[in-house]
Structures are given as C-alpha cells and as structure tokens.
C-alpha positions as CSV (number, residue, x, y, z in Angstrom):
1,M,81.6,83.4,77.7
2,A,82.3,87.1,77.8
3,M,80.4,89.6,79.8
4,E,78.4,92.2,77.8
5,W,78.4,95.9,78.3
6,N,74.6,96.2,77.8
7,R,74.1,94.2,80.9
8,L,77.2,95.4,82.8
9,L,75.9,99.0,82.6
10,N,72.4,98.1,83.8
11,P,70.9,101.3,85.3
12,G,68.2,99.4,87.2
13,R,68.3,99.9,91.0
14,L,68.9,97.4,93.8
15,C,65.4,96.1,94.8
16,R,63.9,98.5,92.2
17,P,65.0,97.0,88.9
18,D,62.3,98.8,87.0
19,F,63.3,102.3,88.2
20,A,63.3,104.6,85.2
21,E,66.0,107.0,84.4
22,E,65.1,110.7,83.9
23,P,66.7,112.8,81.1
24,G,69.7,114.5,82.4
25,R,69.6,112.4,85.6
26,E,71.1,109.2,84.5
27,A,71.5,106.5,87.1
28,Y,75.2,107.1,87.7
29,L,74.5,110.8,88.5
30,Q,71.8,109.9,91.0
31,D,74.1,107.3,92.5
32,Y,76.8,109.9,93.0
33,D,74.4,112.3,94.7
34,R,72.9,109.7,97.0
35,I,76.4,108.6,98.2
36,L,77.7,112.1,98.6
37,F,74.8,113.3,100.8
38,S,74.7,110.2,102.9
39,E,75.7,110.4,106.6
40,P,78.2,107.5,106.3
41,F,80.0,109.4,103.6
42,R,80.0,112.6,105.6
43,R,81.6,110.7,108.5
44,L,84.6,109.8,106.3
45,A,85.9,113.4,106.9
46,Q,86.8,112.3,110.5
47,K,88.1,108.8,109.7
48,T,91.8,107.9,109.3
49,Q,93.3,107.3,105.9
50,V,96.8,106.4,107.2
51,H,97.7,108.9,110.0
52,P,95.2,108.8,112.9
53,L,94.0,112.0,114.6
54,Y,96.5,114.3,112.8
55,S,96.2,118.0,113.2
56,H,98.2,118.7,110.0
57,D,95.8,120.4,107.6
58,H,97.0,118.7,104.5
59,V,97.1,115.1,105.7
60,H,94.5,112.9,104.0
61,H,91.4,111.6,105.7
62,R,89.0,109.1,104.2
63,M,86.7,111.7,102.6
64,I,89.5,113.5,100.7
65,H,90.9,110.2,99.6
66,S,87.5,109.1,98.4
67,M,87.0,112.3,96.5
68,E,90.4,112.1,94.9
69,T,89.9,108.4,94.0
70,C,86.6,109.2,92.3
71,S,88.3,111.9,90.2
72,V,91.0,109.5,89.1
73,G,88.3,106.8,88.5
74,R,86.3,109.2,86.3
75,S,89.5,109.8,84.2
76,L,90.1,106.0,84.0
77,G,86.5,105.3,83.0
78,A,86.6,108.1,80.3
79,G,89.9,106.9,78.9
80,V,88.8,103.3,78.7
81,G,85.4,104.3,77.3
82,H,86.9,106.3,74.5
83,A,89.4,103.5,73.7
84,L,86.5,101.0,73.6
85,L,84.5,103.3,71.4
86,K,87.4,103.7,69.0
87,A,87.7,99.9,68.9
88,G,84.0,99.6,68.1
89,R,83.2,97.7,71.3
90,I,80.7,100.1,72.9
91,T,78.3,102.8,71.8
92,P,78.9,106.6,72.2
93,D,76.4,106.9,75.1
94,Q,78.2,104.1,77.0
95,V,81.4,106.2,77.3
96,L,79.8,108.6,79.8
97,R,78.1,105.7,81.6
98,I,81.4,103.8,82.1
99,A,83.1,107.0,83.5
100,G,80.0,107.9,85.6
101,H,79.6,104.4,87.2
102,V,83.3,104.1,88.0
103,Q,83.2,107.6,89.6
104,A,80.2,106.7,91.7
105,A,81.7,103.4,92.8
106,C,85.0,105.1,93.7
107,L,83.1,107.6,95.9
108,L,81.5,104.6,97.7
109,H,84.5,102.4,97.9
110,D,85.6,103.2,101.5
111,I,82.2,104.0,103.0
112,G,82.3,100.9,105.2
113,N,85.7,101.6,106.8
114,P,85.8,101.9,110.6
115,P,87.7,104.5,112.7
116,F,91.5,104.3,112.8
117,G,91.8,102.9,109.3
118,H,92.9,99.3,108.7
119,S,94.1,99.1,112.3
120,G,90.5,99.7,113.2
121,E,89.4,96.7,111.0
122,D,92.0,94.5,112.7
123,S,90.9,95.7,116.2
124,I,87.2,95.0,115.6
125,G,88.0,91.6,114.1
126,G,90.4,90.8,117.0
127,W,87.7,91.6,119.6
128,F,85.2,89.3,117.9
129,A,87.7,86.6,117.5
130,A,88.5,86.7,121.3
131,Q,84.7,86.4,122.0
132,F,84.4,83.3,119.8
133,R,87.5,81.8,121.5
134,S,85.9,82.3,124.9
135,G,82.8,80.4,123.7
136,Q,80.7,82.4,126.2
137,G,77.7,84.7,126.1
138,L,76.3,85.8,122.7
139,A,79.4,84.5,120.9
140,A,78.4,81.0,121.8
141,E,75.1,81.5,120.0
142,V,76.6,82.6,116.6
143,P,76.8,79.6,114.2
144,A,80.3,78.4,113.6
145,D,80.1,79.1,109.8
146,R,79.2,82.8,110.5
147,Q,82.0,83.6,113.0
148,A,84.7,84.2,110.5
149,E,83.0,87.2,108.9
150,F,83.1,88.9,112.3
151,A,86.5,87.7,113.4
152,H,87.9,89.0,110.1
153,F,85.9,92.2,110.0
154,E,86.0,93.6,106.5
155,G,85.2,97.2,105.5
156,N,84.3,96.1,102.0
157,A,81.5,93.9,103.2
158,Q,80.3,96.6,105.7
159,G,80.2,99.0,102.7
160,L,77.7,96.9,100.8
161,R,75.7,96.4,104.1
162,I,75.5,100.2,104.5
163,A,74.7,101.0,100.8
164,G,72.2,98.1,100.4
165,R,70.6,97.7,103.7
166,L,71.2,100.4,106.4
167,E,70.8,103.7,104.7
168,M,67.6,105.6,103.8
169,A,65.6,104.5,106.9
170,R,66.6,100.8,106.2
171,R,64.2,100.6,103.3
172,E,64.6,97.6,101.0
173,G,67.7,98.2,99.0
174,G,69.1,101.0,101.2
175,L,70.4,103.8,99.0
176,R,69.0,101.8,96.0
177,L,72.1,102.4,93.9
178,S,72.2,101.2,90.3
179,Y,73.3,97.7,89.5
180,A,76.2,99.0,87.4
181,T,77.7,101.1,90.3
182,L,77.3,98.3,92.8
183,G,78.9,95.8,90.4
184,A,81.9,98.1,90.0
185,F,82.0,98.5,93.8
186,L,82.2,94.8,94.5
187,K,86.0,94.2,94.7
188,Y,85.5,90.9,96.4
189,P,82.1,89.4,95.1
190,C,81.9,86.5,97.6
191,T,81.0,85.8,101.2
192,R,83.6,84.8,103.8
193,Q,82.1,81.2,104.0
194,V,82.5,80.8,100.2
195,R,85.9,82.3,100.2
196,D,87.2,80.0,102.9
197,A,85.7,77.0,101.3
198,V,87.4,77.7,98.0
199,C,90.8,78.8,99.4
200,A,91.0,76.6,102.4
201,D,94.4,77.5,103.9
202,G,96.1,78.1,100.6
203,P,96.4,81.2,98.4
204,A,93.4,82.7,96.6
205,P,93.1,81.3,93.1
206,Y,91.5,84.6,91.9
207,A,91.9,88.3,92.8
208,G,88.3,88.6,93.8
209,L,88.8,85.9,96.5
210,K,91.7,87.4,98.4
211,K,89.2,88.8,100.9
212,F,85.4,88.8,101.2
213,G,83.1,91.6,100.3
214,V,79.7,90.4,101.3
215,F,78.2,89.2,104.6
216,A,76.2,86.0,104.6
217,A,73.1,88.0,105.4
218,D,73.5,90.0,102.2
219,T,74.0,87.1,99.8
220,V,70.6,87.8,98.2
221,L,71.8,91.3,97.4
222,L,75.0,90.0,95.9
223,D,73.1,87.5,93.7
224,E,70.7,90.3,92.6
225,I,73.5,92.6,91.6
226,C,75.6,90.0,89.8
227,S,72.6,88.5,88.0
228,A,71.4,91.9,86.8
229,T,74.8,92.8,85.4
230,G,75.7,89.5,83.9
231,M,78.7,88.8,86.1
232,I,80.0,85.3,85.7
233,R,79.0,83.0,88.6
234,E,81.2,80.0,89.6
235,S,79.6,76.8,90.9
236,A,81.1,77.3,94.4
237,G,79.0,80.5,94.8
238,W,81.4,83.3,94.0
239,Y,81.5,85.6,91.0
240,R,84.1,86.9,88.6
241,R,84.6,90.6,89.0
242,H,82.7,93.2,87.1
243,P,85.2,94.7,84.6
244,L,84.8,98.2,86.0
245,A,85.9,96.9,89.5
246,F,89.4,96.8,88.1
247,L,89.2,100.5,87.3
248,V,87.9,101.3,90.8
249,E,90.8,99.3,92.2
250,A,93.3,101.0,90.0
251,A,92.0,104.5,91.0
252,D,92.3,103.5,94.7
253,D,95.8,102.1,94.2
254,I,97.0,105.2,92.3
255,C,95.7,107.6,94.9
256,Y,96.6,105.9,98.2
257,R,100.1,104.9,97.0
258,I,101.0,108.3,95.7
259,M,99.2,110.4,98.3
260,D,100.5,108.3,101.2
261,I,104.0,109.1,100.1
262,E,103.3,112.8,99.8
263,D,101.6,112.8,103.3
264,A,104.7,111.0,104.7
265,G,106.9,113.9,103.4
266,A,104.5,116.5,104.9
267,V,104.6,115.0,108.4
268,G,108.3,114.1,108.4
269,D,108.2,110.3,108.2
270,L,110.1,110.6,104.9
271,D,112.4,113.3,103.6
272,R,110.8,115.3,100.9
273,A,113.8,114.8,98.6
274,E,113.3,111.1,99.0
275,V,109.6,111.5,98.1
276,A,110.5,113.5,95.0
277,A,113.0,110.9,93.9
278,V,110.5,108.0,94.1
279,L,107.8,110.0,92.3
280,E,110.3,110.6,89.5
281,D,110.3,106.8,88.9
282,I,106.7,107.2,87.9
283,T,106.9,110.4,85.9
284,G,110.4,109.9,84.4
285,K,113.2,112.4,84.7
286,P,112.4,115.9,83.5
287,N,113.6,116.7,80.0
288,R,114.3,120.4,81.0
289,E,116.1,122.0,83.9
290,E,113.8,122.8,86.8
291,D,113.5,126.1,88.5
292,A,116.3,126.1,91.1
293,A,114.3,128.4,93.3
294,M,111.2,126.1,93.4
295,P,110.5,125.1,97.1
296,L,110.8,121.3,97.6
297,G,107.2,121.0,98.8
298,E,106.0,122.6,95.5
299,R,108.2,120.3,93.5
300,V,106.7,117.3,95.3
301,A,103.2,118.6,94.6
302,L,104.1,119.0,90.9
303,L,105.6,115.5,90.7
304,R,102.5,114.1,92.5
305,A,100.2,115.6,89.8
306,L,102.4,114.3,87.0
307,S,102.6,110.8,88.6
308,I,98.8,110.5,88.9
309,G,98.5,111.4,85.2
310,A,101.2,108.9,84.1
311,A,99.8,106.1,86.3
312,T,96.3,106.8,84.9
313,S,97.5,106.5,81.3
314,A,99.4,103.3,82.2
315,A,96.3,101.7,83.9
316,I,94.1,102.5,80.8
317,Q,96.6,100.8,78.6
318,A,96.8,97.9,80.9
319,F,93.0,97.5,80.8
320,M,93.0,97.5,77.0
321,D,95.9,95.1,76.8
322,N,94.1,92.7,79.0
323,Y,90.6,93.4,77.7
324,D,89.6,90.0,76.5
325,A,90.7,88.3,79.7
326,I,88.9,90.9,81.8
327,M,85.6,90.5,79.9
328,S,85.8,86.7,80.1
329,G,86.6,86.8,83.9
330,E,90.0,85.2,83.4
331,F,92.1,88.2,84.3
332,D,93.6,87.5,87.7
333,G,95.5,90.5,89.1
334,D,95.3,94.3,89.2
335,L,95.9,96.8,86.5
336,I,98.8,98.6,88.1
337,S,100.8,95.4,88.7
338,V,100.6,94.6,85.0
339,S,101.2,98.1,83.8
340,S,104.4,99.9,82.7
341,K,104.5,101.5,86.2
342,A,104.5,98.2,88.1
343,D,108.1,98.5,89.4
344,A,107.7,102.1,90.5
345,F,104.5,101.3,92.5
346,A,106.3,98.3,94.0
347,E,108.8,100.7,95.4
348,L,106.0,102.9,96.8
349,Q,104.6,99.9,98.5
350,R,108.0,99.0,100.0
351,L,108.4,102.5,101.4
352,S,104.9,102.4,102.8
353,V,105.4,99.1,104.6
354,E,108.9,99.8,105.9
355,R,108.8,103.5,106.7
356,I,105.2,104.8,106.9
357,F,103.1,102.1,108.4
358,A,105.8,101.5,111.1
359,A,106.2,105.2,112.0
360,R,106.3,105.7,115.8
361,R,103.5,108.2,116.1
362,K,101.2,106.2,113.9
363,T,101.9,103.0,115.9
364,E,101.3,104.7,119.2
365,L,97.9,106.1,118.1
366,E,96.9,102.7,116.6
367,V,97.6,101.0,119.9
368,A,95.5,103.7,121.7
369,G,92.7,103.3,119.1
370,R,92.6,99.6,119.6
371,Q,92.2,100.0,123.3
372,A,89.4,102.5,122.8
373,L,87.5,100.3,120.4
374,H,87.9,97.2,122.6
375,R,86.7,99.2,125.6
376,I,83.6,100.3,123.7
377,L,82.9,96.9,122.4
378,D,83.2,95.3,125.8
379,H,80.8,97.8,127.3
380,F,78.1,97.6,124.6
381,H,78.4,93.9,124.5
382,G,76.9,94.0,128.0
383,L,73.9,95.9,126.6
384,Y,73.2,93.3,123.9
385,S,73.7,90.5,126.4
386,D,71.0,92.0,128.6
387,L,68.7,92.5,125.6
388,A,69.2,88.8,124.8
389,A,68.3,87.9,128.4
390,C,65.0,89.7,127.8
391,G,64.3,87.5,124.8
392,W,65.1,90.4,122.4
393,D,61.9,92.1,123.7
394,Q,62.9,95.8,123.7
395,A,60.0,96.9,125.8
396,D,60.8,94.5,128.5
397,F,64.5,95.4,128.2
398,G,63.6,99.1,128.7
399,R,61.7,98.3,131.9
400,Q,64.4,96.0,133.4
401,F,67.4,98.0,132.4
402,P,66.7,101.7,132.4
403,H,70.4,102.6,132.6
404,W,70.9,101.0,129.2
405,G,68.0,103.2,127.9
406,Q,70.0,106.2,129.0
407,L,73.1,105.0,127.0
408,I,70.9,104.2,124.0
409,R,69.6,107.8,124.0
410,A,73.1,109.2,124.6
411,V,74.6,107.6,121.5
412,D,71.4,107.2,119.4
413,L,72.0,103.4,119.2
414,D,69.8,101.7,116.5
415,L,68.5,98.4,117.7
416,R,66.0,97.8,114.9
417,D,66.2,94.2,113.4
418,T,68.2,93.0,116.5
419,R,66.4,89.7,117.2
420,D,69.1,87.1,117.7
421,A,72.9,86.7,118.3
422,C,73.9,87.2,114.7
423,S,71.9,90.3,114.2
424,A,73.1,91.6,117.5
425,M,76.7,91.1,116.5
426,H,76.0,93.0,113.2
427,S,74.3,95.8,115.1
428,L,77.3,96.1,117.4
429,A,79.7,96.1,114.4
430,D,77.5,98.7,112.6
431,F,77.6,101.0,115.6
432,V,81.4,100.8,116.3
433,S,82.6,100.7,112.7
434,G,80.4,103.7,111.9
435,M,82.1,105.9,114.5
436,T,84.6,108.6,113.5
437,D,88.0,108.6,115.2
438,R,87.1,111.4,117.5
439,Y,83.7,110.1,118.3
440,A,85.2,106.8,119.3
441,V,87.5,108.6,121.7
442,K,84.5,110.6,123.1
443,V,82.4,107.5,123.6
444,R,85.3,105.7,125.4
445,E,85.6,108.7,127.7
446,M,81.9,108.7,128.4
447,I,81.6,105.0,129.3
448,T,84.7,105.1,131.4
449,G,83.6,108.2,133.3
450,S,86.8,110.1,132.2
451,V,84.9,113.0,130.7
452,Q,86.1,116.3,132.2
453,F,83.1,118.4,133.4
C-alpha cells in the first residue's frame, strides 16, 4: 500500500486538526515563522555544530547550519515537486507545499540538540546511564523500560518534545505545527522501547530504526502525526518514514558534510588545497582554466557552492529513481548514499572521522564540555531529589529549601509538570539540553563558585 500525497501534505495542526489555513498564509509558511521566532531556535546561534566555542567568524554554529539546510531543503522539495508534477503524480499547488514543508522541517531539524554538539548528547546520556547503574536516588524510581531513552539521550526526540509539548506556554500541541511538517521532521518515527524490541542487539532492519525520535511520553503525538499523514504503521509500533523525511535528511547530509570540510579548512584542521581537491570529486574537474590569481579561500567557496548544487541535483534524481519504494515505505537507506555522488560523500565522511572529529582543539573542548555538563547535572539532581523528598509539593519544597528557590530564580528553572521521577528526569534534561555552550559554562561557574566578581 502506497502513501498518498493528499494525506502526506495534511495542513492540519498538532492537537488542532481542524485549524483552517488562511489565503497567503499556508500551513508551511506559518510553521516556518513559528519555528524561526521560537526561543529554542534562537539559542541555536550559540550551540556547537562541529567546533565548540570557536571565535572564528565563519565557523558554523547550529543556527547557520539550520538556515543553510532549510535553503537546500527548499531546493530539494521544489525540484522533486516539479519532477512529480511533470510525471502527473501531484497537482500544481502541491509543488509549493512539498518545498515549503521540507523547508520548515529542515529549520526544525536540530532544535533539540544540546550544547557542545553530538558530544553533548553523549555526555548527557552518559550521566543518566551512570545514575541508572548506581541504582540510587531518583534513578531507582525510573521504570526499567524508560531508562534507555535517557541513557541514550537523543536530540531528535528532544526536538519533537520541544515542538509538540514545551513551546508556547506548554499549551496542548506546543507550537502546533502542521502534520505535514512534523511528518517530514520525524527521521526516526519510533520510541526507544520499540526500537530496542525490534532491533535487539542486531543491526536496524530499517533506516528509521537506527535511532529513536520520540520519547515514550510523546507516543500519543507520534500516533496523531502519523495517522493524520497516512504514514505506514508496523505491528510492532513503529512507522515507515514520511517521504519528505528523506529530503530533509538529504539536505542535512549535503550541508554538514560539505560545510564541515570548508570549516576545517578555515580553522586549519585541513589544508585548503586538500579541501578543494575533495570538493572537486563532487563538482567534477573544471572544463576551463581557472583564474590563477584567485585566492585559495575564494576557490574553496566557489567549489562549495558548486558542490551543493551538484549534490542537490543528484539527491533529486535519487528520490525519483526510488520513488515507488519510498512511497510504499520499502526504501531503506538515504538518498545521498544511492546517488551519483555516493563515493564523493563517503570520502567526505572519511575525512571528517579521521581528521576533523579527532582534531586536538575540538577534543580538548569536548572533554571540558562533558565535565561542565556533568557538574551541572550533578548539582541540579540534588534539587530534584529534595523536591521528591517533599512529595513533589513545590510549596513545601520552597519552605524547606529556600536556597534551591534562589537557584531556581537565578536560572529560571521550569518545574511545571514535575510530579514523579520520570517527569523530573525529563525536566532536568530539558533544562541542560536547552543551554547554549556559553550558558552551560556560565552556570557551571555559578554553581561551583568560580565566578569572578
């Protein structure tokens, strides 16, 4: 059974399915605006993409990466939309809807990422895992089947929690984004429990099961989104990806692979001549002699632009080549790896792993970031433990522990909906993962008394 575009592009809103579109303010336009003006998106300007706490003006942070990804995503959506229109598979108005929903989902795709990039994810997960191994305090009260989603903290799941629950004063549905945009956003449409039950200790049988993208507490949101868009549900409780999720993934892959290499050249982790050579594997050798006086940095920037264009065209073709499998939920992979640029992108990945991710400065700052996050988590865990000792009664907690009240005011900690061990762990993860890199350093200095007066 193939998925259908009329349902996949559902403009209804999370927890507000009857929300009517206004002329000139289609759902995808409103989605884009709601994401752009949200505080979690604004904080991405001070969150690591690859290089933590860098002063270099041209090194990417999460916000710039997200903006570039949504630009490439719009091009991918428009290209696929026009190809589908030409093939008679969609209507003319659906071309703009496909491009718009991919663009909005790309803007959203990293909104759940913690400070210090993927190292921050690992650090937060490692702290929770240590708590569960200890079997003491609040950790002992978290059900065994809920522990893995904390011990393997995942920014994708946190992103859905932010968009669908935490934003807009925690009203039902959060930002109330459209079903189509949220479907495109769901790279891993499953919970950790379901993912582990399906995969056990073996490899994931499907691309959407490689990680998890939904916390157990948000399963009802997942089901609402997937039902509204007609995504294919498997009996074990997971879903086949929304077709537009493959375009969001491709836009992300194109941007971070290419831009990470360019950044590495800018900060000196790679020689710029080496960067130019690897980008030429994507663009192809020039068919005319280049300006000998062109600065190497300018040549790299030109090759970067040409590489993005070439990779975008290749991803569009890959989508069309695999269209039937994508629509039936049988496509198991990513568009770049089955495109004509697969080998070139594999070389980009090799360079990233061997030369960029292992760079000395990056490693040193990741170690420091891990220590900062663990120190913050340790300290605030004491706050939640004392709240639990008061039976989750915040009024009693305030009377018994006035010093915690000072800290709550100092960091504007949100304790709403904190009523048991699981919700406390989520609240703690919300707080720490929402920090920017510099704010995490600031809070660490405050709680350790190392602030310089």
